[in-house]
TILO-306416 format. One line per field, with one value per residue: x, y, z of N, C-alpha, C in turn; residue in one letter. Coordinates in steps of 0.001 Angstrom, whole numbers, plus 500000, padded with zeros to 6 digits. Layout:
<sites>
n.x <- c(X;...)
n.y <- c(Y;...)
n.z <- c(Z;...)
ca.x <- c(X;...)
ca.y <- c(Y;...)
ca.z <- c(Z;...)
c.x <- c(X;...)
c.y <- c(Y;...)
c.z <- c(Z;...)
residu <- c(A;...)
</sites>
This chain:
<sites>
n.x <- c(252833;252523;250065;248362;248639;247631;244985;244094;244329;242444;240135;239948;239631;237206;235466;235581;234474;231887;230962;230669;228318;226223;224487;225861;229118;232215;234034;232340;231287;233329;234993;237298;239438;240696;243254;245219;247834;249594;252020;253822;256358;257290;257501;257599;255215;254089;251597;249958;247241;245886;242874;240525;237200;234539;231248;228421;225031;223383;223930;226342;229847;233080;236631;240108;243061;246026;248730;250871;253080;255138;257034;258878;260878;262974;265338;264288;262444;259890;258709;255926;254145;251699;248771;245196;241967;238764;235401;232068;228777;225929;223212;219939;217726;218707;221337;223400;226406;228010;231144;233971;237365;240256;243574;246955;249949;253359;256047;258804;260914;262904;264053;265632;268176;267706;266675;263636;261769;258734;255540;251994;248547;245393;241987;239335;236176;233499;231349;229520;228370;226939;227025;226290;229223;230890;231892;231730;232922;233460;235849;236760;239455;239536;241614;243530;246641;248336;251136;252166;250851;250779;249126;247526;245208;242553;240268;239385;238878;237296;237380;236088;236336;235127;235354)
n.y <- c(362132;364591;364258;364132;366733;368174;367229;368195;370958;371297;370541;372594;374854;374182;374128;376813;377999;376902;378097;380717;380770;380904;382888;383018;383487;381924;381366;381421;378922;377238;375153;374613;372206;369311;367185;366519;364928;363777;361899;360642;358829;355496;355485;358051;360033;362171;363815;365482;366782;368796;370010;371010;371690;371987;372941;371860;372641;370389;368571;367416;367378;368315;367972;368672;367300;367317;365319;364405;362398;361457;358968;357486;355033;353315;353639;353065;354533;356482;358455;359847;361146;362925;363315;363902;363260;364196;363277;363907;362878;364062;362644;363649;364963;363359;362452;361199;360596;359833;358855;359166;358706;359254;358513;359218;358073;358602;356854;356855;354937;353565;350635;348621;349460;349262;350868;351866;353014;353903;354157;354208;353710;354516;353809;354942;354104;355383;355708;357824;359508;362604;365787;369032;370716;368617;365154;361650;358413;355385;354049;352238;350801;349937;349187;348065;346703;344559;344270;346673;348865;351530;351333;349259;347923;347527;348804;351777;354210;357428;360878;363932;367449;370394;373822)
n.z <- c(331627;330411;329195;331394;332441;330271;330266;332770;332324;330238;331635;333573;331891;330617;332811;333519;331230;331307;333620;332830;331445;333192;335687;338047;339414;338553;340741;342903;343105;343709;345962;348621;350149;351830;353204;356167;357756;360571;362222;364904;366603;366892;364220;361694;360180;357696;356045;353405;351616;349628;348011;345456;344477;342086;342311;340659;339633;339677;341728;341265;341633;340621;340661;341533;343031;345070;346288;348972;350809;353463;354994;357561;359152;361276;359629;357147;354461;352788;350141;348761;346108;344141;342031;341741;340285;341074;341743;342803;343684;344999;346324;345702;348223;350249;352531;351332;349673;346695;345384;343194;342489;340757;341132;340702;341722;342657;343764;345870;347499;350172;351347;353599;352583;349866;347034;345574;342931;341606;339909;340377;339578;341138;341570;343121;344428;346179;349111;351145;354135;354179;355634;355535;354776;355204;355014;355739;355254;353316;350989;348038;346375;343164;341541;343120;344124;346058;346189;345249;346326;348723;350766;353222;352614;350180;350865;352459;355072;354778;355321;354582;354177;352909;352225)
ca.x <- c(252667;252010;248642;247669;248616;246707;243634;243780;244132;241158;239092;239827;239079;235790;234724;235506;233508;230551;230553;230335;226983;225231;224592;226817;230521;232939;234627;231278;230981;234553;235258;238636;239511;241828;243606;246515;248097;250881;252185;255176;256531;258266;257663;257163;254398;253591;250796;249165;246528;244910;242037;239513;236129;233555;229895;227422;223701;222677;224463;227634;231035;234307;237770;241495;243758;247458;249027;252253;253196;256486;257022;260194;260923;264166;266216;263505;261664;259118;258118;254892;253492;250871;247592;243960;240749;237742;234012;231066;227365;225121;221876;218937;216852;219364;222683;224309;227320;228787;232378;234994;238615;241401;244784;248214;250971;254747;256614;260258;261089;264161;263810;266857;269174;267308;265822;262623;260990;257707;254263;250833;247261;244345;240660;238502;234738;233158;230021;229709;227281;227319;226288;226887;230436;231721;231375;232507;232503;234483;236127;237374;240354;239282;242886;244449;247608;248997;252583;252571;250150;251341;248073;247427;243972;241859;239195;239907;237921;237555;236717;236345;235760;235339;234822)
ca.y <- c(363291;365675;364017;364501;368197;368620;366939;369136;372271;371274;370522;373933;375744;373862;374595;378259;378318;376568;379058;381974;380665;381132;384190;382971;383550;380664;381167;381225;377495;376488;374930;374097;371309;368411;366450;366716;363857;363800;360804;360583;357720;354570;355931;359425;360164;363511;363735;366668;366553;369851;369775;372016;371128;372914;372421;372133;372746;369119;367695;366881;368196;367808;368718;368229;367232;367013;364431;364174;361637;361028;358036;356928;354154;352454;353752;352901;355745;356563;359729;359561;362366;362700;364135;363142;363828;363846;363584;363592;363034;364143;362159;364620;364676;362456;362879;360210;361104;358855;359502;358441;359477;358641;359028;358721;358296;358320;356367;356738;354343;352896;349603;347821;349997;349027;351968;351473;354146;353444;354865;353340;354388;354003;354285;354739;354313;355563;355997;358591;360272;364012;366770;370335;370666;367485;363812;360546;357191;354428;353981;350985;350948;348827;348830;347740;345610;344473;344386;348020;349917;351967;351092;347860;347325;348247;349562;352752;355222;358756;362037;365092;368727;371420;375120)
ca.z <- c(332479;329577;328985;332627;332498;329241;330736;333849;331694;329541;332657;334144;330870;330411;333979;333428;330175;331799;334637;332178;330897;334237;336340;339149;339026;338680;342061;343889;343166;344005;347388;348893;351299;351769;354405;356798;358698;361259;363163;365456;367536;366321;362835;361447;358985;357387;354822;353079;350356;349328;346835;345128;343662;341534;342498;339636;340220;339690;342761;340838;341887;339996;341161;341449;344304;345106;347411;349376;352041;353844;356110;357862;360326;361403;358476;355922;354221;351549;349748;347774;345652;342958;341834;341599;339728;342052;341408;343817;343354;346202;345984;346167;349373;351199;352933;350756;348651;345945;344928;342454;342493;340095;341761;340151;342733;342343;345017;346018;348817;350486;352351;353807;351662;348480;346579;344600;342420;340681;340021;340191;339640;342021;341220;344294;344391;347580;349632;352375;354732;354047;356427;355240;353962;355621;354748;356297;354594;352930;349559;347622;345225;342243;340896;344204;344032;347355;346053;344851;347060;349999;351748;353629;352137;349109;351519;353417;355515;354216;355928;353715;354555;351904;352666)
c.x <- c(252093;250518;247827;247553;247668;245266;243208;243517;242785;239991;238866;239215;237594;234952;234548;234491;232087;230068;230156;228903;225903;225456;225595;228233;231204;233390;233594;230955;232203;234706;236631;238597;240758;242069;245002;246692;249492;250921;253626;255232;257601;258467;257156;256399;253915;252857;250011;248515;245473;244104;241046;238467;235207;232191;229002;226045;222985;223195;225793;228731;232226;235482;239095;242099;245233;247718;250524;252234;254657;256340;258437;260128;262178;265059;265529;262658;260914;258628;257159;254242;252672;249701;246368;242874;239608;236360;233102;229686;226591;223686;220843;218076;217425;220696;223729;225122;228070;230034;233187;236220;239692;242648;246000;249309;252339;255452;258132;260480;262432;263883;265046;267943;268912;266324;264887;261823;259987;256474;253146;249556;246348;243027;239728;237037;234284;231710;230212;228396;227743;226412;226964;228086;231328;231054;232312;231993;233651;234678;236891;238199;240182;240554;243936;245331;248422;250499;253043;251961;250885;250334;247944;246203;243388;240726;239815;238810;238279;236729;237090;235648;236126;234653;234427)
c.y <- c(364458;365518;364406;366014;368771;368395;367921;370527;372344;371264;371907;374922;375469;374286;376105;378682;378020;377597;380390;381960;380935;382489;384185;383022;382228;380413;381034;379746;376621;376382;374284;373222;370464;367733;366764;365593;363957;362630;360716;359470;356810;354832;357365;359460;361604;363413;365024;366436;367639;369504;370912;371350;372258;372248;372848;372109;371415;368123;367069;367883;367514;368617;368026;368193;366951;366170;364410;363429;361269;360111;357529;356129;353290;352472;353520;354149;355647;357987;359422;360891;362071;363658;363263;363977;363299;364163;363120;363705;362974;363780;363122;364076;363629;363077;361919;360851;359931;359561;358561;359342;358669;359317;358394;359082;357867;358024;356296;356172;353638;351934;348709;348170;349667;350133;351468;352722;353610;354334;353862;354158;353741;354602;353918;354996;354361;355875;356698;359199;361721;364888;368118;370170;369485;366161;362782;359261;356243;354501;352693;351230;349742;348393;348349;346533;345620;344711;345814;349126;350284;351750;349602;347155;348157;349107;350531;353728;356566;359780;363227;366311;369733;372706;375965)
c.z <- c(331683;329342;330214;332727;331457;329679;331826;333278;330985;330523;333239;333151;330678;331598;333953;332362;330619;332808;334017;331637;331932;334864;337488;338593;339335;340117;343166;344081;343437;345515;347533;350140;351204;353083;354888;357804;359266;362229;363607;366492;366997;364833;362725;360131;358866;356054;354629;351715;350128;348072;346658;344245;343193;341662;341348;340294;340377;340730;342427;341164;341235;340509;340980;342842;344100;346345;347691;350703;352252;355048;356308;359158;360243;360165;357142;355725;352900;351367;348603;347397;344412;342898;341652;340939;340579;341495;342539;343202;344659;345828;346556;347309;350330;351602;352397;349633;348018;345433;344053;342408;341798;340636;341087;341142;342228;343666;344897;347418;348930;351633;352407;352784;350196;348096;345483;344220;341411;340816;339840;340293;340687;341547;342364;343966;345838;347851;350967;352848;354744;354903;356225;354331;354301;355250;355359;355658;354331;351420;349275;346360;344309;341502;341896;343882;345317;347256;345754;345718;348346;351129;352026;353061;350998;349661;352518;353826;354895;354990;355083;354283;353462;352364;351479)
residu <- c(X;X;X;X;X;X;X;X;X;X;X;X;X;X;X;X;X;X;X;X;X;X;X;X;X;X;X;X;X;X;X;X;X;X;X;X;X;X;X;X;X;X;X;X;X;X;X;X;X;X;X;X;X;X;X;X;X;X;X;X;X;X;X;X;X;X;X;X;X;X;X;X;X;X;X;X;X;X;X;X;X;X;X;X;X;X;X;X;X;X;X;X;X;X;X;X;X;X;X;X;X;X;X;X;X;X;X;X;X;X;X;X;X;X;X;X;X;X;X;X;X;X;X;X;X;X;X;X;X;X;X;X;X;X;X;X;X;X;X;X;X;X;X;X;X;X;X;X;X;X;X;X;X;X;X;X;X;X;X;X;X;X;X)
</sites>
């Protein structure tokens, strides 16, 4: 965990130093976004994942995200939290966006009165159609393990909006 915090600190410092070399201000190139999910019925799901990215002039964006998900159904429950490092490359003269995202999740779940706490990494590679500040596409978790993942598949749809 200390290594992750050190890496995030170094990333933020380097982005700040890089922004000082240009005429634009650092915060002019920072965009915020994320996701919110709510589901109620036979199960309850609450998910929130804020993120921030820094846009470089060459079509590359780098950023950080936080994740939290709670799910409960029939006495079983899971709380998942973590962080992610995000990168985007917007292909010039097209609306195609390539992405990679490293996510470290910590899972606390209770199934049939058995508690399980573990963490696992995910490395997503994605392809999306981008229009303005929004993109829609798919991503694939190259580290996917069916026995540990909270997701049913290594492939998942993604919708991103950054302001």
